[in-house]
N, C-alpha and C positions, 0 to 999 in steps of 0.2 A: 473415687469415681468422678469423671468429668461430666459436665452437664450435657444432656442431649441437646442437639441444635434446636429442636422444636421447643425446648423448655427454657432456652436462653432469653434474657430480657433484652430490651433494645440497647442498653449500654453494653451488655455482653456481646451483642452482635457488632457494635462499633469497635469494641476492643479486639474482637476476632478479625474484623476487617483491617484494623490498624496493623496487626502483625503480618497479614498477607501483603499489605502495601509496603511495609518495612522490608520484608524479604525480597519483594520485587525490586524495590529501589536499590537494595544492597547488591543484588545480582547485576543490575544495570550499571551501578557504580564500579563494581569489580571489573566487568568487561570493559568499561570506559577507561579504567586505569591501564589495562593491558593495551588497549588501542592507543592511548596516549604515549606509552613507552615506545611503541613501534610506529608513531605517527608519520615519520619521514618516509619509510618505504610504503606505507599505506597511501600517502599522498602521491608519491612518485609512480606507483604501480596500479593504483585504483581510482583515485579521485580526480586527477588532472589528465588522465590518459585520453580523454575525449578531445583534448587539444593537440593530439598527435594525428596527422593525416593518414598514418598507417594503422589506425585503430581498426579492429576486426569488422566493425559495422560498416565503416567507410569502404573497406576493401570488398566487403560483400556486395554493397551497392554498385561499386565500380565493376566487379566481375559480372553482376547481373545485367547491367546496361550493355557491357561489351558483348555478352552472350546473345543479346537481341540486336546487336549491330548499331548501338547508339553511343555517342560520346557523352561523357559525364564529368562534371567538375569534381566528383568524388575521387577520380583517378589522379588528380593533381592538386588535392586539397592541402592548403597550408594555413597556419594560424600565425600571423606575423608578429603579434605583440605578446610579450610575456605578461603574466599576471603581476600586479604591483600591490604594495602595501604602503600606506601613508600614515599609519597610526603607530605610535611607539609600542603599544601593547597589542597591536592588531594581530600579529601572528600567534602570540600566546593565547589570547582569548579565542581566536579562531580554532586553534588546536584543541582547546578545552571543549568548545561547543561541538566540534566535529566528533570528538571522542564520546560525548554524551549522546549525540544522535545515533552514532553507530552502535553504542552500547544498548540503546533502546531497540534498535532494529534487530541486533543479534540476540537480545534477551526476549524478544517477542513471544516465542513459544513458552518460555518459563512464566512470563507474565500471564499468559492465557491459562497455564496450569494452575497458578495461584488463584485466578478468578474461578476456575472450575472447582478447586478445593473449597472455596468459600461457599459456593452455591450447592455443591454436591450433597452435603448432609441433609439439606431440605428436600431432596428429591426421593422418590420411591426407588427401591432397588432396580426395578425395571427401567425407570427413567435414567437412573445413574449409569446403568450399563449402556444405554443407547447414547448418552451424552459424551461418552469417552471419545467418540470420533470427532467431536468438536475441536479439540486441541490440534489434532493432526490436520483436519481439513482447513481450519482457519490459518494455520501456519503454512500449509501448502499454497493456499490462495495468496497469502501475503508475500511469500517468496517468489511465486510466479510473477506477481505484480512488480516485485523488486527487480527481477531479471529483465522483465519487459521494459521498465522505465530506464534501467541502466544501459541496456544494449540497443534500444530503439528510440525512446523519447529523448533521452539526454544527448545522444549524438546528433539527432535532428535539431534539437534546441541549440546546441553549440554551433552546428553548421550554419543555422539561420542567423542567430544573433551576432556571431563573430564576423560574418561576412556581409551583413546588411550595412549599407551606407546610404545616407541621404545624398551626400556629396563628398568628393575626395578632399574637399577643403576642411572637412571635420575629421580629426584623428581620434580613434578610440584608445583610451587608456583604461583597461579593465581592472577593477579592484579584485584581489583574490577573494575577499569576503563576498563579493557579488556572485562570483562563479560558484563558490561553495554553497551559498544560499540557494541559488538556482538548482544545484545538484540535490541538496537535502530536501528541498520542497518538492522536487519532482519525484524522488525516491519514495518519500513518505506519502505524498498525495496519491500517486498511482497505486501504491501497494495497498492503501486503505480502501481505495475505490474497488479493488479486486475482491473485497470482502462482501460485495453486494449480494451474492446468493445467500450468504448466511444471514445478512440483515433481513432479507425477504423471508427467509425461513422463520426467524423468530417473530417478525411482525405477523406472519400468517398464523403461527401458533397462538399468538395473543388475540387473533381475530381482527386485527386492525386493517389488514388488506386481504383480498381474495384474488384468485386467478382471473376472475371476470374483471375486477378493478384494474389489474395490471394490463390485461389485454385492451381494455377500453382506453387507457391512457398511454398506450405504447407510443403513439405519435408524439404526445406531449413529452414523454420520457426521452425520445430521440432529440427533441429540441433542447431539453435540459442537458443531455449528454454532449451535444454539439457546443453549447455555451460553455460547459465545463471543460471540454477539450480545448476551446479557444483560450481559456484562462491558463491552463497548465501546459500548453504547448505553444510553439511559435505560431504567429498569426497567419498561417498559410493553410490552404484547403487540404493539401496532402497530409500534413501533420495531424490535423483535426480528424481526418478520416481514419488514419492509422490508430488513433486513440479511440475513436468512436466505435469502430468495428468490434474489438474485444469486449468493450463495455456493454454494447447491445447484445452480444452473444451471452454475456453473463446475465443480462436482464432476461433473456429468453430462457436460460437455465433456471432463473428465479421463478418464472411463470410455471415451469414444469414442477419445481419443488413445491410451490404454493398449491398447485393442484393436488399433489400427493398428500400434503398436509391436510388440506380440506377434506379429501377422501377419507383419511384416517380419523379425523375428528368426527365426521358424520358416522363412520362405522362404530367408533367408540360410544357416541351418543345413542345410537340404535341399540347397541349391546346393553347399555345401562338401562334403557327403557324396557328392553325385553326382560332383564333380570328383575325389574320392579313390577313386571306384569302390566306395563302401560300399553 
């Protein structure tokens, strides 16, 4: 008979956590190996397509501006310079790093599943049943953020940075590593930001924040979001607004979630007091 989770010692818990981490890293590594095998078509068809003026996002902006009768640079967008590598081992290490990042992204639902398996035995049957939605919802928000960053933020970042010039006397020579770093930071950063409603949910469950607190500091949150948007997007107002709008919508959803959590906690406390005759 195995030990009950509640009867396990601290070292037993660490051992259990170690195996969950090992399985998570194993899945990430396996996916990374598959990505590494197909790294060339992945780069050609997914990772550097933002440097193609015919990319779907640029065409969408072009068609949208033409629809309202405005000329747009998106209709004749070109990226003159090829990406370069100046390090002997640069392309190899970049391929390994890219494979690991994509392995983490694709394995995200499984990593969440392992996290849930670790904490689930310590939950009551009712709590365990309710927590099953966590994996689906967290994965859903993560991949929505991934698509948003890939099809909106990254094209806008590429358009801005590759076309910005202080003077024509300065020529850009873009390192491939720099482009991939911008891409991976954007994908991971925006995807994790989209987990905001779940973060608010758990902080509300722990009693660390309340809907009143969130409403009171909504304006402060907007300032923080704008600063965050300025960090992870090109330094122009349009890009910051594009990022800020969905984040603030997620913040508003978080307020609704926090209100629901507070209501349930009050109801639970009232029922407990009634059962004790208080």
